[in-house]
All heavy atoms as TSV, in Angstrom:
chain	resi	resn	atom	element	x	y	z
A	1	MET	N	N	79.302	50.491	112.623
A	1	MET	CA	C	78.854	49.974	113.938
A	1	MET	C	C	80.067	49.685	114.769
A	1	MET	O	O	81.093	49.201	114.277
A	1	MET	CB	C	78.036	48.720	113.709
A	1	MET	CG	C	77.650	48.004	114.978
A	1	MET	SD	S	76.565	46.580	114.701
A	1	MET	CE	C	75.029	47.391	114.578
A	2	SER	N	N	80.030	49.945	116.008
A	2	SER	CA	C	81.118	49.698	116.899
A	2	SER	C	C	81.342	48.221	117.036
A	2	SER	O	O	80.451	47.388	116.922
A	2	SER	CB	C	80.913	50.308	118.311
A	2	SER	OG	O	79.901	49.640	119.021
A	3	THR	N	N	82.612	47.837	117.320
A	3	THR	CA	C	83.008	46.428	117.476
A	3	THR	C	C	82.251	45.761	118.563
A	3	THR	O	O	81.795	44.576	118.335
A	3	THR	CB	C	84.530	46.370	117.706
A	3	THR	OG1	O	85.206	47.084	116.662
A	3	THR	CG2	C	84.951	44.975	117.749
A	4	LYS	N	N	82.101	46.399	119.704
A	4	LYS	CA	C	81.374	45.765	120.799
A	4	LYS	C	C	79.942	45.477	120.480
A	4	LYS	O	O	79.514	44.370	120.718
A	4	LYS	CB	C	81.444	46.760	122.038
A	4	LYS	CG	C	80.843	46.194	123.272
A	4	LYS	CD	C	81.005	47.191	124.381
A	4	LYS	CE	C	80.394	46.619	125.678
A	4	LYS	NZ	N	80.464	47.491	126.777
A	5	LYS	N	N	79.300	46.421	119.817
A	5	LYS	CA	C	77.845	46.202	119.449
A	5	LYS	C	C	77.758	45.060	118.385
A	5	LYS	O	O	76.834	44.325	118.407
A	5	LYS	CB	C	77.226	47.440	118.946
A	5	LYS	CG	C	76.943	48.442	120.020
A	5	LYS	CD	C	76.255	49.728	119.461
A	5	LYS	CE	C	76.016	50.736	120.490
A	5	LYS	NZ	N	75.342	51.925	119.964
A	6	PHE	N	N	78.704	45.055	117.457
A	6	PHE	CA	C	78.692	44.019	116.407
A	6	PHE	C	C	78.888	42.674	116.999
A	6	PHE	O	O	78.204	41.739	116.621
A	6	PHE	CB	C	79.808	44.364	115.362
A	6	PHE	CG	C	79.823	43.379	114.296
A	6	PHE	CD1	C	78.839	43.258	113.300
A	6	PHE	CD2	C	80.897	42.385	114.181
A	6	PHE	CE1	C	78.863	42.292	112.347
A	6	PHE	CE2	C	80.968	41.482	113.200
A	6	PHE	CZ	C	79.988	41.448	112.259
A	7	LYS	N	N	79.745	42.543	117.924
A	7	LYS	CA	C	79.991	41.225	118.569
A	7	LYS	C	C	78.749	40.733	119.305
A	7	LYS	O	O	78.374	39.582	119.213
A	7	LYS	CB	C	81.183	41.281	119.569
A	7	LYS	CG	C	82.512	41.329	118.862
A	7	LYS	CD	C	83.657	41.347	119.824
A	7	LYS	CE	C	84.995	41.470	119.085
A	7	LYS	NZ	N	86.114	41.471	120.086
A	8	GLU	N	N	78.088	41.641	119.959
A	8	GLU	CA	C	76.804	41.323	120.652
A	8	GLU	C	C	75.732	40.878	119.643
A	8	GLU	O	O	75.048	39.982	119.882
A	8	GLU	CB	C	76.247	42.513	121.478
A	8	GLU	CG	C	77.086	42.827	122.685
A	8	GLU	CD	C	76.618	44.090	123.394
A	8	GLU	OE1	O	75.501	44.581	123.092
A	8	GLU	OE2	O	77.354	44.480	124.256
A	9	LEU	N	N	75.617	41.581	118.547
A	9	LEU	CA	C	74.748	41.308	117.459
A	9	LEU	C	C	75.020	39.912	116.859
A	9	LEU	O	O	74.012	39.134	116.691
A	9	LEU	CB	C	74.740	42.328	116.384
A	9	LEU	CG	C	73.761	42.283	115.283
A	9	LEU	CD1	C	72.331	42.601	115.910
A	9	LEU	CD2	C	74.043	43.289	114.178
A	10	ILE	N	N	76.244	39.594	116.677
A	10	ILE	CA	C	76.581	38.296	116.001
A	10	ILE	C	C	76.155	37.207	117.008
A	10	ILE	O	O	75.785	36.138	116.561
A	10	ILE	CB	C	78.089	38.248	115.715
A	10	ILE	CG1	C	78.508	38.969	114.514
A	10	ILE	CG2	C	78.634	36.827	115.531
A	10	ILE	CD1	C	78.098	38.456	113.221
A	11	GLU	N	N	76.409	37.382	118.308
A	11	GLU	CA	C	76.081	36.368	119.294
A	11	GLU	C	C	74.564	36.148	119.500
A	11	GLU	O	O	74.151	35.060	119.794
A	11	GLU	CB	C	76.805	36.677	120.607
A	11	GLU	CG	C	78.293	36.559	120.540
A	11	GLU	CD	C	78.916	37.107	121.847
A	11	GLU	OE1	O	78.255	37.384	122.788
A	11	GLU	OE2	O	80.161	37.028	121.879
A	12	THR	N	N	73.774	37.246	119.317
A	12	THR	CA	C	72.356	37.099	119.658
A	12	THR	C	C	71.432	36.942	118.467
A	12	THR	O	O	70.467	36.335	118.554
A	12	THR	CB	C	71.908	38.395	120.386
A	12	THR	OG1	O	72.165	39.584	119.564
A	12	THR	CG2	C	72.651	38.586	121.743
A	13	GLU	N	N	71.838	37.352	117.354
A	13	GLU	CA	C	70.971	37.328	116.117
A	13	GLU	C	C	71.539	36.318	115.082
A	13	GLU	O	O	72.781	36.029	115.097
A	13	GLU	CB	C	70.928	38.646	115.481
A	13	GLU	CG	C	70.181	39.707	116.270
A	13	GLU	CD	C	68.793	39.557	116.460
A	13	GLU	OE1	O	68.111	38.812	115.683
A	13	GLU	OE2	O	68.186	40.128	117.434
A	14	ASN	N	N	70.682	35.760	114.298
A	14	ASN	CA	C	71.166	34.927	113.174
A	14	ASN	C	C	71.527	35.777	112.026
A	14	ASN	O	O	71.213	36.951	111.939
A	14	ASN	CB	C	70.135	33.871	112.844
A	14	ASN	CG	C	68.788	34.449	112.245
A	14	ASN	OD1	O	68.774	35.667	111.971
A	14	ASN	ND2	N	67.903	33.608	111.968
A	15	TYR	N	N	72.287	35.235	111.079
A	15	TYR	CA	C	72.847	35.927	110.013
A	15	TYR	C	C	71.695	36.516	109.002
A	15	TYR	O	O	71.838	37.628	108.490
A	15	TYR	CB	C	73.748	35.088	109.200
A	15	TYR	CG	C	73.090	33.984	108.424
A	15	TYR	CD1	C	72.582	34.121	107.181
A	15	TYR	CD2	C	73.019	32.720	108.980
A	15	TYR	CE1	C	71.960	33.102	106.529
A	15	TYR	CE2	C	72.375	31.659	108.371
A	15	TYR	CZ	C	71.885	31.817	107.061
A	15	TYR	OH	O	71.301	30.797	106.442
A	16	GLN	N	N	70.578	35.803	108.943
A	16	GLN	CA	C	69.489	36.342	108.110
A	16	GLN	C	C	68.929	37.613	108.673
A	16	GLN	O	O	68.601	38.556	107.925
A	16	GLN	CB	C	68.401	35.268	108.012
A	16	GLN	CG	C	68.877	34.072	107.252
A	16	GLN	CD	C	67.819	32.941	107.346
A	16	GLN	OE1	O	67.041	32.887	108.222
A	16	GLN	NE2	N	67.873	32.037	106.374
A	17	ARG	N	N	68.740	37.721	109.913
A	17	ARG	CA	C	68.234	38.922	110.574
A	17	ARG	C	C	69.188	40.031	110.429
A	17	ARG	O	O	68.855	41.180	110.152
A	17	ARG	CB	C	67.972	38.670	112.041
A	17	ARG	CG	C	67.475	39.811	112.796
A	17	ARG	CD	C	66.040	39.749	113.123
A	17	ARG	NE	N	65.696	40.832	114.132
A	17	ARG	CZ	C	64.986	41.904	113.696
A	17	ARG	NH1	N	64.576	42.063	112.515
A	17	ARG	NH2	N	64.741	42.797	114.637
A	18	ILE	N	N	70.475	39.770	110.591
A	18	ILE	CA	C	71.525	40.784	110.472
A	18	ILE	C	C	71.503	41.406	109.032
A	18	ILE	O	O	71.550	42.598	108.824
A	18	ILE	CB	C	72.950	40.340	110.795
A	18	ILE	CG1	C	72.941	39.916	112.325
A	18	ILE	CG2	C	73.950	41.368	110.590
A	18	ILE	CD1	C	74.136	39.175	112.790
A	19	ILE	N	N	71.486	40.538	108.062
A	19	ILE	CA	C	71.438	40.964	106.659
A	19	ILE	C	C	70.202	41.715	106.370
A	19	ILE	O	O	70.185	42.812	105.696
A	19	ILE	CB	C	71.594	39.762	105.693
A	19	ILE	CG1	C	72.960	39.123	105.875
A	19	ILE	CG2	C	71.342	40.176	104.262
A	19	ILE	CD1	C	73.157	37.786	105.116
A	20	GLY	N	N	69.069	41.341	106.920
A	20	GLY	CA	C	67.823	42.101	106.782
A	20	GLY	C	C	67.861	43.480	107.328
A	20	GLY	O	O	67.443	44.454	106.752
A	21	LEU	N	N	68.448	43.570	108.544
A	21	LEU	CA	C	68.623	44.858	109.188
A	21	LEU	C	C	69.522	45.740	108.296
A	21	LEU	O	O	69.263	47.031	108.176
A	21	LEU	CB	C	69.194	44.750	110.535
A	21	LEU	CG	C	68.252	44.107	111.613
A	21	LEU	CD1	C	69.061	43.819	112.884
A	21	LEU	CD2	C	67.085	45.024	111.904
A	22	TYR	N	N	70.592	45.180	107.766
A	22	TYR	CA	C	71.512	45.995	106.997
A	22	TYR	C	C	70.893	46.436	105.675
A	22	TYR	O	O	71.035	47.582	105.317
A	22	TYR	CB	C	72.805	45.149	106.725
A	22	TYR	CG	C	73.746	45.763	105.799
A	22	TYR	CD1	C	74.585	46.804	106.310
A	22	TYR	CD2	C	73.916	45.431	104.465
A	22	TYR	CE1	C	75.474	47.531	105.445
A	22	TYR	CE2	C	74.868	46.062	103.653
A	22	TYR	CZ	C	75.606	47.056	104.194
A	22	TYR	OH	O	76.512	47.723	103.403
A	23	THR	N	N	70.122	45.563	105.016
A	23	THR	CA	C	69.569	45.974	103.717
A	23	THR	C	C	68.396	46.992	103.904
A	23	THR	O	O	68.141	47.746	102.979
A	23	THR	CB	C	69.044	44.690	102.918
A	23	THR	OG1	O	68.115	43.967	103.756
A	23	THR	CG2	C	70.201	43.769	102.532
A	24	HIS	N	N	67.765	46.937	105.069
A	24	HIS	CA	C	66.757	47.966	105.318
A	24	HIS	C	C	67.227	49.183	106.019
A	24	HIS	O	O	66.445	50.025	106.560
A	24	HIS	CB	C	65.614	47.329	106.177
A	24	HIS	CG	C	64.764	46.287	105.371
A	24	HIS	ND1	N	65.114	45.003	105.249
A	24	HIS	CD2	C	63.614	46.446	104.729
A	24	HIS	CE1	C	64.234	44.347	104.477
A	24	HIS	NE2	N	63.260	45.224	104.183
A	25	LEU	N	N	68.541	49.325	106.016
A	25	LEU	CA	C	69.251	50.534	106.490
A	25	LEU	C	C	68.968	50.749	108.009
A	25	LEU	O	O	68.974	51.871	108.471
A	25	LEU	CB	C	68.920	51.744	105.726
A	25	LEU	CG	C	69.239	51.612	104.222
A	25	LEU	CD1	C	68.745	52.910	103.469
A	25	LEU	CD2	C	70.702	51.416	103.979
A	26	LYS	N	N	68.684	49.697	108.785
A	26	LYS	CA	C	68.488	49.845	110.210
A	26	LYS	C	C	69.810	49.839	110.980
A	26	LYS	O	O	69.860	50.402	112.064
A	26	LYS	CB	C	67.640	48.707	110.761
A	26	LYS	CG	C	66.310	48.480	110.056
A	26	LYS	CD	C	65.277	49.597	110.484
A	26	LYS	CE	C	63.983	49.393	109.881
A	26	LYS	NZ	N	63.027	50.373	110.091
A	27	ILE	N	N	70.860	49.183	110.385
A	27	ILE	CA	C	72.201	49.236	110.968
A	27	ILE	C	C	73.204	49.508	109.907
A	27	ILE	O	O	72.922	49.260	108.703
A	27	ILE	CB	C	72.557	47.870	111.662
A	27	ILE	CG1	C	72.483	46.686	110.672
A	27	ILE	CG2	C	71.642	47.588	112.849
A	27	ILE	CD1	C	72.996	45.401	111.183
A	28	ASN	N	N	74.287	50.012	110.316
A	28	ASN	CA	C	75.478	50.323	109.415
A	28	ASN	C	C	76.546	49.301	109.762
A	28	ASN	O	O	76.893	49.171	110.908
A	28	ASN	CB	C	75.938	51.711	109.504
A	28	ASN	CG	C	74.947	52.740	109.089
A	28	ASN	OD1	O	74.232	52.518	108.094
A	28	ASN	ND2	N	74.800	53.839	109.710
A	29	LEU	N	N	77.081	48.682	108.715
A	29	LEU	CA	C	78.198	47.743	108.943
A	29	LEU	C	C	79.346	48.186	108.102
A	29	LEU	O	O	79.187	48.766	107.011
A	29	LEU	CB	C	77.790	46.323	108.516
A	29	LEU	CG	C	76.696	45.686	109.325
A	29	LEU	CD1	C	76.338	44.316	108.657
A	29	LEU	CD2	C	77.001	45.514	110.748
A	30	THR	N	N	80.557	47.964	108.572
A	30	THR	CA	C	81.719	48.251	107.832
A	30	THR	C	C	81.928	47.073	106.853
A	30	THR	O	O	81.264	46.054	106.886
A	30	THR	CB	C	82.995	48.279	108.670
A	30	THR	OG1	O	83.232	47.013	109.334
A	30	THR	CG2	C	82.892	49.340	109.811
A	31	ASP	N	N	82.786	47.299	105.817
A	31	ASP	CA	C	83.012	46.234	104.798
A	31	ASP	C	C	83.467	44.949	105.564
A	31	ASP	O	O	83.008	43.851	105.134
A	31	ASP	CB	C	84.039	46.678	103.807
A	31	ASP	CG	C	83.487	47.731	102.902
A	31	ASP	OD1	O	82.270	47.942	102.746
A	31	ASP	OD2	O	84.271	48.413	102.243
A	32	ARG	N	N	84.351	45.114	106.465
A	32	ARG	CA	C	84.837	43.903	107.133
A	32	ARG	C	C	83.805	43.149	107.939
A	32	ARG	O	O	83.724	41.952	107.926
A	32	ARG	CB	C	85.983	44.325	108.095
A	32	ARG	CG	C	86.749	43.252	108.747
A	32	ARG	CD	C	87.991	43.732	109.408
A	32	ARG	NE	N	88.719	42.580	109.854
A	32	ARG	CZ	C	89.825	42.725	110.508
A	32	ARG	NH1	N	90.374	43.888	110.754
A	32	ARG	NH2	N	90.503	41.677	110.935
A	33	GLN	N	N	82.871	43.871	108.590
A	33	GLN	CA	C	81.811	43.338	109.345
A	33	GLN	C	C	80.790	42.647	108.383
A	33	GLN	O	O	80.342	41.519	108.723
A	33	GLN	CB	C	81.084	44.377	110.209
A	33	GLN	CG	C	81.887	44.882	111.302
A	33	GLN	CD	C	81.299	46.109	111.990
A	33	GLN	OE1	O	80.460	46.806	111.391
A	33	GLN	NE2	N	81.713	46.365	113.254
A	34	LEU	N	N	80.536	43.251	107.272
A	34	LEU	CA	C	79.638	42.644	106.290
A	34	LEU	C	C	80.284	41.367	105.731
A	34	LEU	O	O	79.607	40.338	105.603
A	34	LEU	CB	C	79.325	43.622	105.199
A	34	LEU	CG	C	78.369	43.151	104.135
A	34	LEU	CD1	C	77.003	42.738	104.724
A	34	LEU	CD2	C	78.152	44.242	103.068
A	35	ASP	N	N	81.554	41.351	105.510
A	35	ASP	CA	C	82.213	40.164	105.063
A	35	ASP	C	C	82.120	39.045	106.046
A	35	ASP	O	O	81.936	37.899	105.673
A	35	ASP	CB	C	83.718	40.469	104.726
A	35	ASP	CG	C	83.905	41.284	103.502
A	35	ASP	OD1	O	82.917	41.341	102.552
A	35	ASP	OD2	O	85.020	41.881	103.309
A	36	ARG	N	N	82.239	39.405	107.328
A	36	ARG	CA	C	82.163	38.394	108.327
A	36	ARG	C	C	80.769	37.734	108.420
A	36	ARG	O	O	80.588	36.529	108.535
A	36	ARG	CB	C	82.493	38.978	109.697
A	36	ARG	CG	C	82.552	38.052	110.846
A	36	ARG	CD	C	83.199	38.618	112.099
A	36	ARG	NE	N	83.047	37.754	113.137
A	36	ARG	CZ	C	83.152	37.987	114.410
A	36	ARG	NH1	N	83.454	39.261	114.734
A	36	ARG	NH2	N	83.048	37.096	115.372
A	37	VAL	N	N	79.695	38.583	108.260
A	37	VAL	CA	C	78.349	38.089	108.292
A	37	VAL	C	C	78.114	37.163	107.038
A	37	VAL	O	O	77.535	36.125	107.117
A	37	VAL	CB	C	77.313	39.300	108.315
A	37	VAL	CG1	C	75.968	38.726	108.108
A	37	VAL	CG2	C	77.462	40.063	109.582
A	38	LEU	N	N	78.567	37.686	105.822
A	38	LEU	CA	C	78.427	36.790	104.646
A	38	LEU	C	C	79.178	35.443	104.799
A	38	LEU	O	O	78.711	34.461	104.255
A	38	LEU	CB	C	78.816	37.585	103.430
A	38	LEU	CG	C	77.906	38.810	103.112
A	38	LEU	CD1	C	78.478	39.547	101.967
A	38	LEU	CD2	C	76.472	38.400	102.863
A	39	LYS	N	N	80.321	35.488	105.405
A	39	LYS	CA	C	81.094	34.266	105.617
A	39	LYS	C	C	80.320	33.283	106.527
A	39	LYS	O	O	80.245	32.168	106.262
A	39	LYS	CB	C	82.503	34.588	106.200
A	39	LYS	CG	C	83.388	33.430	106.384
A	39	LYS	CD	C	84.706	33.769	106.926
A	39	LYS	CE	C	85.529	32.546	107.206
A	39	LYS	NZ	N	86.846	32.820	107.871
A	40	LEU	N	N	79.754	33.873	107.574
A	40	LEU	CA	C	78.936	33.115	108.529
A	40	LEU	C	C	77.728	32.481	107.718
A	40	LEU	O	O	77.389	31.280	107.911
A	40	LEU	CB	C	78.436	33.951	109.678
A	40	LEU	CG	C	77.553	33.280	110.666
A	40	LEU	CD1	C	78.227	32.202	111.433
A	40	LEU	CD2	C	77.048	34.367	111.652
A	41	LYS	N	N	77.145	33.218	106.928
A	41	LYS	CA	C	75.945	32.781	106.132
A	41	LYS	C	C	76.393	31.620	105.208
A	41	LYS	O	O	75.747	30.508	105.162
A	41	LYS	CB	C	75.513	33.903	105.256
A	41	LYS	CG	C	74.388	33.498	104.316
A	41	LYS	CD	C	73.963	34.676	103.406
A	41	LYS	CE	C	72.905	34.398	102.429
A	41	LYS	NZ	N	73.340	33.599	101.267
A	42	LYS	N	N	77.501	31.735	104.569
A	42	LYS	CA	C	78.035	30.742	103.697
A	42	LYS	C	C	78.334	29.402	104.487
A	42	LYS	O	O	77.967	28.258	104.031
A	42	LYS	CB	C	79.325	31.180	102.990
A	42	LYS	CG	C	79.815	30.303	101.921
A	42	LYS	CD	C	81.016	30.889	101.279
A	42	LYS	CE	C	81.688	29.995	100.300
A	42	LYS	NZ	N	82.831	30.441	99.609
A	43	GLU	N	N	78.906	29.569	105.633
A	43	GLU	CA	C	79.230	28.391	106.466
A	43	GLU	C	C	77.941	27.646	106.945
A	43	GLU	O	O	77.894	26.401	106.835
A	43	GLU	CB	C	80.069	28.792	107.686
A	43	GLU	CG	C	81.498	29.220	107.361
A	43	GLU	CD	C	82.176	29.822	108.522
A	43	GLU	OE1	O	81.618	29.850	109.647
A	43	GLU	OE2	O	83.415	30.167	108.367
A	44	LYS	N	N	76.962	28.401	107.407
A	44	LYS	CA	C	75.729	27.857	107.893
A	44	LYS	C	C	74.982	27.160	106.780
A	44	LYS	O	O	74.446	26.068	106.936
A	44	LYS	CB	C	74.891	28.866	108.574
A	44	LYS	CG	C	75.431	29.503	109.736
A	44	LYS	CD	C	75.495	28.518	110.921
A	44	LYS	CE	C	76.046	29.164	112.142
A	44	LYS	NZ	N	76.055	28.344	113.331
A	45	GLU	N	N	74.907	27.759	105.559
A	45	GLU	CA	C	74.221	27.168	104.430
A	45	GLU	C	C	74.980	25.898	104.003
A	45	GLU	O	O	74.277	24.961	103.614
A	45	GLU	CB	C	74.036	28.090	103.365
A	45	GLU	CG	C	73.037	29.153	103.656
A	45	GLU	CD	C	72.851	30.204	102.554
A	45	GLU	OE1	O	73.686	30.281	101.612
A	45	GLU	OE2	O	71.909	30.981	102.654
A	46	GLY	N	N	76.298	25.922	104.044
A	46	GLY	CA	C	77.083	24.693	103.699
A	46	GLY	C	C	76.776	23.551	104.611
A	46	GLY	O	O	76.677	22.408	104.203
A	47	GLU	N	N	76.670	23.800	105.919
A	47	GLU	CA	C	76.346	22.832	106.856
A	47	GLU	C	C	75.024	22.198	106.600
A	47	GLU	O	O	74.800	20.986	106.750
A	47	GLU	CB	C	76.369	23.391	108.354
A	47	GLU	CG	C	77.724	23.758	108.887
A	47	GLU	CD	C	77.648	24.429	110.195
A	47	GLU	OE1	O	76.594	24.511	110.831
A	47	GLU	OE2	O	78.708	25.015	110.632
A	48	LEU	N	N	73.954	23.052	106.366
A	48	LEU	CA	C	72.608	22.587	106.023
A	48	LEU	C	C	72.642	21.757	104.806
A	48	LEU	O	O	71.989	20.699	104.692
A	48	LEU	CB	C	71.657	23.760	105.922
A	48	LEU	CG	C	71.341	24.608	107.124
A	48	LEU	CD1	C	70.514	25.772	106.775
A	48	LEU	CD2	C	70.613	23.652	108.132
A	49	TRP	N	N	73.406	22.123	103.815
A	49	TRP	CA	C	73.504	21.412	102.595
A	49	TRP	C	C	74.069	20.038	102.834
A	49	TRP	O	O	73.546	18.969	102.304
A	49	TRP	CB	C	74.265	22.154	101.499
A	49	TRP	CG	C	74.349	21.475	100.209
A	49	TRP	CD1	C	73.426	21.401	99.220
A	49	TRP	CD2	C	75.462	20.636	99.745
A	49	TRP	NE1	N	73.833	20.749	98.146
A	49	TRP	CE2	C	75.121	20.204	98.471
A	49	TRP	CE3	C	76.648	20.315	100.253
A	49	TRP	CZ2	C	75.947	19.381	97.743
A	49	TRP	CZ3	C	77.516	19.482	99.472
A	49	TRP	CH2	C	77.144	19.020	98.272
A	50	ARG	N	N	75.118	19.978	103.625
A	50	ARG	CA	C	75.776	18.696	103.902
A	50	ARG	C	C	74.840	17.771	104.665
A	50	ARG	O	O	74.809	16.550	104.428
A	50	ARG	CB	C	77.069	18.843	104.682
A	50	ARG	CG	C	78.253	19.228	103.793
A	50	ARG	CD	C	79.495	19.318	104.662
A	50	ARG	NE	N	80.152	20.556	104.347
A	50	ARG	CZ	C	80.206	21.657	105.105
A	50	ARG	NH1	N	79.696	21.532	106.338
A	50	ARG	NH2	N	80.755	22.754	104.774
A	51	LYS	N	N	74.066	18.338	105.635
A	51	LYS	CA	C	73.137	17.476	106.433
A	51	LYS	C	C	72.030	16.916	105.482
A	51	LYS	O	O	71.685	15.714	105.621
A	51	LYS	CB	C	72.528	18.314	107.495
A	51	LYS	CG	C	73.458	18.576	108.673
A	51	LYS	CD	C	72.751	19.390	109.755
A	51	LYS	CE	C	73.734	19.809	110.875
A	51	LYS	NZ	N	73.059	20.597	111.821
A	52	GLU	N	N	71.532	17.745	104.588
A	52	GLU	CA	C	70.500	17.289	103.731
A	52	GLU	C	C	71.065	16.190	102.750
A	52	GLU	O	O	70.352	15.239	102.484
A	52	GLU	CB	C	69.969	18.455	102.858
A	52	GLU	CG	C	69.086	19.434	103.690
A	52	GLU	CD	C	68.676	20.597	102.874
A	52	GLU	OE1	O	68.983	20.768	101.652
A	52	GLU	OE2	O	68.058	21.476	103.419
A	53	ARG	N	N	72.172	16.379	102.299
A	53	ARG	CA	C	72.867	15.460	101.411
A	53	ARG	C	C	73.052	14.075	102.074
A	53	ARG	O	O	72.843	13.015	101.424
A	53	ARG	CB	C	74.080	16.027	100.797
A	53	ARG	CG	C	74.776	15.070	99.821
A	53	ARG	CD	C	75.864	15.770	99.035
A	53	ARG	NE	N	76.452	14.864	98.134
A	53	ARG	CZ	C	76.577	14.985	96.852
A	53	ARG	NH1	N	76.089	16.097	96.304
A	53	ARG	NH2	N	77.191	14.112	96.108
A	54	LYS	N	N	73.456	14.102	103.321
A	54	LYS	CA	C	73.656	12.845	104.040
A	54	LYS	C	C	72.345	12.115	104.217
A	54	LYS	O	O	72.309	10.878	104.162
A	54	LYS	CB	C	74.298	13.169	105.413
A	54	LYS	CG	C	75.767	13.376	105.357
A	54	LYS	CD	C	76.373	13.669	106.770
A	54	LYS	CE	C	77.810	13.927	106.692
A	54	LYS	NZ	N	78.413	14.091	108.044
A	55	GLN	N	N	71.270	12.823	104.496
A	55	GLN	CA	C	70.017	12.213	104.667
A	55	GLN	C	C	69.494	11.543	103.399
A	55	GLN	O	O	68.874	10.524	103.401
A	55	GLN	CB	C	68.994	13.301	105.205
A	55	GLN	CG	C	69.181	13.684	106.542
A	55	GLN	CD	C	68.209	14.798	107.015
A	55	GLN	OE1	O	67.376	15.250	106.179
A	55	GLN	NE2	N	68.299	15.057	108.283
A	56	ILE	N	N	69.805	12.248	102.319
A	56	ILE	CA	C	69.344	11.696	100.966
A	56	ILE	C	C	70.124	10.425	100.643
A	56	ILE	O	O	69.632	9.444	100.126
A	56	ILE	CB	C	69.476	12.677	99.858
A	56	ILE	CG1	C	68.554	13.834	100.073
A	56	ILE	CG2	C	69.306	12.129	98.461
A	56	ILE	CD1	C	68.750	15.097	99.108
A	57	GLU	N	N	71.440	10.387	101.005
A	57	GLU	CA	C	72.243	9.230	100.599
A	57	GLU	C	C	71.959	8.067	101.457
A	57	GLU	O	O	72.189	6.918	101.053
A	57	GLU	CB	C	73.702	9.621	100.746
A	57	GLU	CG	C	74.169	10.602	99.697
A	57	GLU	CD	C	75.611	10.971	99.874
A	57	GLU	OE1	O	76.261	10.648	100.898
A	57	GLU	OE2	O	76.175	11.682	98.985
A	58	CYS	N	N	71.473	8.205	102.656
A	58	CYS	CA	C	71.224	7.078	103.552
A	58	CYS	C	C	70.008	6.369	103.216
A	58	CYS	O	O	69.452	5.751	102.591
A	58	CYS	CB	C	71.058	7.583	104.995
A	58	CYS	SG	S	72.571	8.256	105.749
């Protein structure tokens, strides 16, 4: 996928949708682009986990 289209996709779609499109062969990503999406996924899930943990501790 071209860099310009990838940047637009990252800004408009969430990581779950991007991974879904990739696994269903609707889009092609380079290894580097896929790594970036997976890193984004890891960061977002980490934020959610921290928020849930703070709510439980309070």
